C-alpha positions as CSV (number, residue, x, y, z in Angstrom):
1,X,-12.7,-6.4,7.6
2,X,-8.8,-6.8,6.7
3,X,-7.0,-4.0,4.4
4,X,-4.3,-6.2,3.6
5,X,-3.8,-10.2,4.0
6,X,-1.3,-11.5,5.5
7,X,-0.4,-13.9,3.1
8,X,0.3,-10.5,0.6
9,X,2.1,-8.5,3.2
10,X,5.7,-9.7,0.9
11,X,4.3,-10.2,-2.3
12,X,6.5,-7.2,-4.7
13,X,5.0,-8.1,-7.5
14,X,1.4,-7.5,-6.6
15,X,2.5,-4.7,-5.3
16,X,3.9,-2.9,-8.3
17,X,1.2,-4.5,-10.2
18,X,-1.0,-2.0,-8.3
19,X,0.8,0.9,-8.8
20,X,1.2,-0.1,-12.3
21,X,-2.8,0.2,-12.3
22,X,-3.2,2.9,-10.1
23,X,-0.8,5.6,-12.1
24,X,-2.8,5.1,-15.3
25,X,-6.1,5.7,-13.4
26,X,-4.4,8.6,-11.6
27,X,-2.5,9.9,-14.9
28,X,0.7,9.4,-13.7
29,X,3.6,8.4,-15.3
30,X,5.8,5.5,-14.4
31,X,9.8,5.6,-14.5
32,X,11.6,2.4,-14.1
33,X,14.5,3.3,-12.5
34,X,16.6,0.2,-12.4
35,X,16.4,-3.9,-11.9
36,X,17.1,-5.2,-8.8
37,X,17.9,-9.4,-10.0
38,X,14.1,-9.3,-11.7
39,X,12.4,-7.0,-9.8
40,X,11.8,-3.4,-11.2
41,X,12.4,-0.4,-9.3
42,X,9.9,1.8,-10.4
43,X,8.9,6.1,-10.0
44,X,5.7,7.3,-9.6
45,X,5.5,11.3,-11.4
46,X,2.4,13.0,-11.7
47,X,2.0,15.1,-14.1
48,X,2.5,18.3,-12.1
49,X,5.7,17.4,-10.4
50,X,6.8,17.2,-14.3
51,X,5.7,20.3,-15.1
52,X,8.2,21.2,-12.3
53,X,5.6,22.7,-9.7
54,X,7.3,21.9,-5.9
55,X,6.7,18.0,-5.0
56,X,5.4,15.9,-2.1
57,X,7.9,13.2,-2.3
58,X,6.7,9.8,-0.3
59,X,8.9,7.1,-0.1
60,X,8.4,3.8,1.4
61,X,9.9,-0.2,1.1
62,X,13.7,1.1,1.7
63,X,13.5,-2.0,4.1
64,X,12.0,-5.2,3.1
65,X,11.0,-6.6,6.3
66,X,8.5,-3.2,7.0
67,X,5.5,-3.6,4.8
68,X,3.4,-1.8,6.6
69,X,5.1,1.3,5.5
70,X,4.9,-0.2,1.9
71,X,1.4,-1.4,1.3
72,X,0.6,2.0,3.9
73,X,1.6,4.2,1.2
74,X,-0.1,2.1,-1.5
75,X,-3.3,2.0,0.1
76,X,-3.0,5.7,1.0
77,X,-2.5,6.5,-3.0
78,X,-5.6,4.6,-3.8
79,X,-7.7,6.5,-1.8
80,X,-6.6,9.6,-3.2
81,X,-6.0,8.8,-6.0
82,X,-7.7,12.3,-7.6
83,X,-5.2,14.1,-5.2
84,X,-2.3,12.5,-7.5
85,X,-4.1,13.6,-10.7
86,X,-4.5,17.2,-9.7
87,X,-1.3,17.2,-7.3
88,X,2.7,17.6,-7.1
89,X,4.2,14.2,-6.1
90,X,7.3,12.4,-6.4
91,X,6.6,8.8,-5.1
92,X,9.3,5.8,-4.8
93,X,6.8,2.7,-3.9
94,X,9.1,0.3,-3.1
95,X,12.4,0.6,-2.7
96,X,13.7,-2.7,-2.2
97,X,11.3,-5.1,-3.9
98,X,13.7,-8.1,-3.4
99,X,14.2,-7.5,0.0
100,X,10.4,-7.0,0.7
101,X,9.7,-10.2,-1.1
102,X,12.2,-12.0,1.4
103,X,11.0,-10.1,4.0
104,X,14.9,-9.2,5.1
105,X,16.2,-5.2,5.8
106,X,18.9,-5.4,3.2
107,X,18.5,-5.6,-0.8
108,X,19.3,-8.5,-2.8
109,X,23.0,-7.5,-2.6
110,X,22.6,-8.4,1.3
111,X,22.7,-4.4,1.7
112,X,20.8,-2.0,3.7
113,X,20.3,0.9,0.9
114,X,19.6,3.5,4.1
115,X,23.1,3.9,4.4
116,X,24.0,4.6,0.8
117,X,21.6,7.1,-0.6
118,X,25.2,9.5,-1.0
119,X,26.6,6.9,-2.8
120,X,26.2,7.8,-6.6
121,X,27.7,4.0,-7.9
122,X,25.3,2.7,-6.1
123,X,22.9,0.1,-7.9
124,X,20.0,1.7,-6.3
125,X,20.7,4.9,-4.9
126,X,22.7,6.2,-8.1
127,X,20.2,6.1,-10.4
128,X,17.8,7.3,-7.4
129,X,20.0,10.3,-6.9
130,X,20.1,10.9,-11.0
131,X,16.2,10.6,-10.4
132,X,16.1,12.9,-7.8
133,X,18.6,15.8,-8.8
134,X,16.9,18.9,-9.9
135,X,13.3,17.8,-8.6
136,X,11.7,20.7,-6.6
137,X,10.2,19.4,-3.5
138,X,7.9,21.1,-0.4
139,X,8.9,18.6,2.1
140,X,9.4,14.5,1.7
141,X,7.8,11.7,3.3
142,X,10.1,8.1,4.4
143,X,7.9,5.1,5.5
144,X,9.4,2.8,8.4
145,X,8.9,-0.1,10.8
146,X,10.7,-0.3,13.3
147,X,11.0,-3.7,15.5
148,X,11.4,-2.2,19.1
149,X,9.0,0.8,18.6
150,X,6.5,0.9,21.8
151,X,4.3,3.1,19.2
152,X,4.3,5.4,16.5
153,X,7.2,7.6,16.2
154,X,8.9,10.0,13.6
155,X,12.2,11.8,13.4
156,X,11.7,15.1,12.0
157,X,14.8,17.7,9.8
158,X,13.1,20.8,9.4
159,X,14.6,24.1,8.1
160,X,12.1,26.4,10.3
161,X,11.9,26.8,13.7
162,X,8.5,25.3,13.9
163,X,8.2,21.8,14.7
164,X,5.6,19.9,12.8
165,X,5.5,16.8,14.0
166,X,3.4,17.1,17.6
167,X,0.2,18.8,15.4
168,X,0.7,15.4,12.8
169,X,1.1,12.8,15.5
170,X,-1.6,14.1,17.1
171,X,-4.3,13.2,14.2
172,X,-2.4,10.1,13.7
173,X,-2.7,9.0,18.0
174,X,-6.3,8.0,18.0
175,X,-5.5,4.7,15.8
176,X,-1.3,4.0,17.4
177,X,-0.8,5.6,20.2
178,X,2.8,7.5,20.2
179,X,5.8,5.5,21.6
180,X,6.2,6.6,25.4
181,X,9.8,6.5,25.7
182,X,11.6,9.7,26.2
183,X,14.8,8.9,24.5
184,X,14.7,6.5,21.0
185,X,17.6,5.3,19.3
186,X,19.7,7.2,21.2
187,X,17.7,10.3,20.3
188,X,15.3,12.4,22.4
189,X,12.1,12.2,22.1
190,X,9.5,14.3,23.0
191,X,5.8,12.2,22.7
192,X,7.2,10.5,19.8
193,X,8.9,13.4,17.9
194,X,12.3,13.4,17.2
195,X,13.5,17.0,16.4
196,X,17.1,17.0,14.6
197,X,18.8,19.9,15.3
198,X,21.8,18.9,13.3
199,X,22.5,16.0,10.7
200,X,23.7,12.9,12.0
201,X,27.6,12.0,11.9
202,X,27.9,8.8,13.7
203,X,26.4,6.5,10.6
204,X,28.2,4.5,8.0
205,X,26.5,6.1,4.9
206,X,23.5,8.6,3.9
207,X,19.8,7.7,4.6
208,X,17.0,8.5,2.5
209,X,16.0,11.7,4.7
210,X,19.2,12.8,5.2
211,X,20.6,12.9,1.5
212,X,17.1,14.5,1.0
213,X,17.3,17.2,3.1
214,X,21.0,18.0,2.0
215,X,19.9,18.4,-0.9
216,X,17.1,21.3,-0.1
217,X,14.3,19.6,0.7
218,X,13.3,22.1,3.4
219,X,11.2,19.3,5.5
220,X,11.7,15.2,5.9
221,X,9.6,12.9,7.9
222,X,10.8,9.8,8.6
223,X,7.8,7.6,10.5
224,X,8.2,4.3,12.3
225,X,5.7,2.1,12.8
226,X,5.8,-0.9,15.7
227,X,6.2,-4.0,13.4
228,X,5.2,-6.4,16.0
229,X,1.8,-4.2,16.3
230,X,-0.5,-5.8,14.0
231,X,-0.1,-5.3,10.6
232,X,-4.0,-3.8,9.4
233,X,-3.2,-1.3,12.2
234,X,0.2,-0.4,11.2
235,X,-0.9,0.0,7.7
236,X,-3.8,2.1,9.0
237,X,-1.6,4.4,10.9
238,X,0.5,4.9,7.9
239,X,-2.0,6.3,5.6
240,X,-3.2,8.4,8.5
241,X,0.6,10.2,9.1
242,X,0.4,10.7,5.1
243,X,-3.0,12.5,5.6
244,X,-2.3,14.0,8.5
245,X,0.9,16.0,6.7
246,X,-1.1,16.3,3.9
247,X,-3.5,18.5,6.3
248,X,-0.5,20.7,8.4
249,X,1.1,20.9,5.5
250,X,-1.5,22.2,3.4
């Protein structure tokens, strides 16, 4: 049985409705960040996060043509509702709901918001900045998909010397194998892990993971599943990635 029927993959309204139901069940607060046309951009805050405990930050749906990430995050959350009630979490379920609905990388304005997280005047990233400011984070997970990927891979930004990504990737490899390429998107890769020693300076704007890191998040992992693979496998890989990260960083 498939986790997600293909005809539901871009149903942003259904995704948002399920998150609202889950938040009630898990005792989390739903905060409306802004409106994107007629769709709300919502955030989920657990009770412990609202009390100031350092949180795990999880985000998906920045690019609307990457549905495996958004549905993987929801599938993980529904499976681990008890953890949401007990732990400290800040969750951005779908930062680009119109893009998801239209199956496009860009948002309702035709903008790639993953190059706008530095912009306090942006209609989505500005409210996101105001929401995230002052919140303590243990780590951040930014979930994505890649059309060119030949397997799963991740980007790691880490204040610590030891790389966390390899242990996490080993736990995910039974669902989808790591991308075998040694160079991914112009970056040196080792068994699907790209460890960035310096922040990228060649980009036209700031991605979410980099902005989080600049704002003091000690570890950010950007996880990519191959968007040409089976949707159900991609959703399961996203779920396994979150579970593996929670295990490794516990």
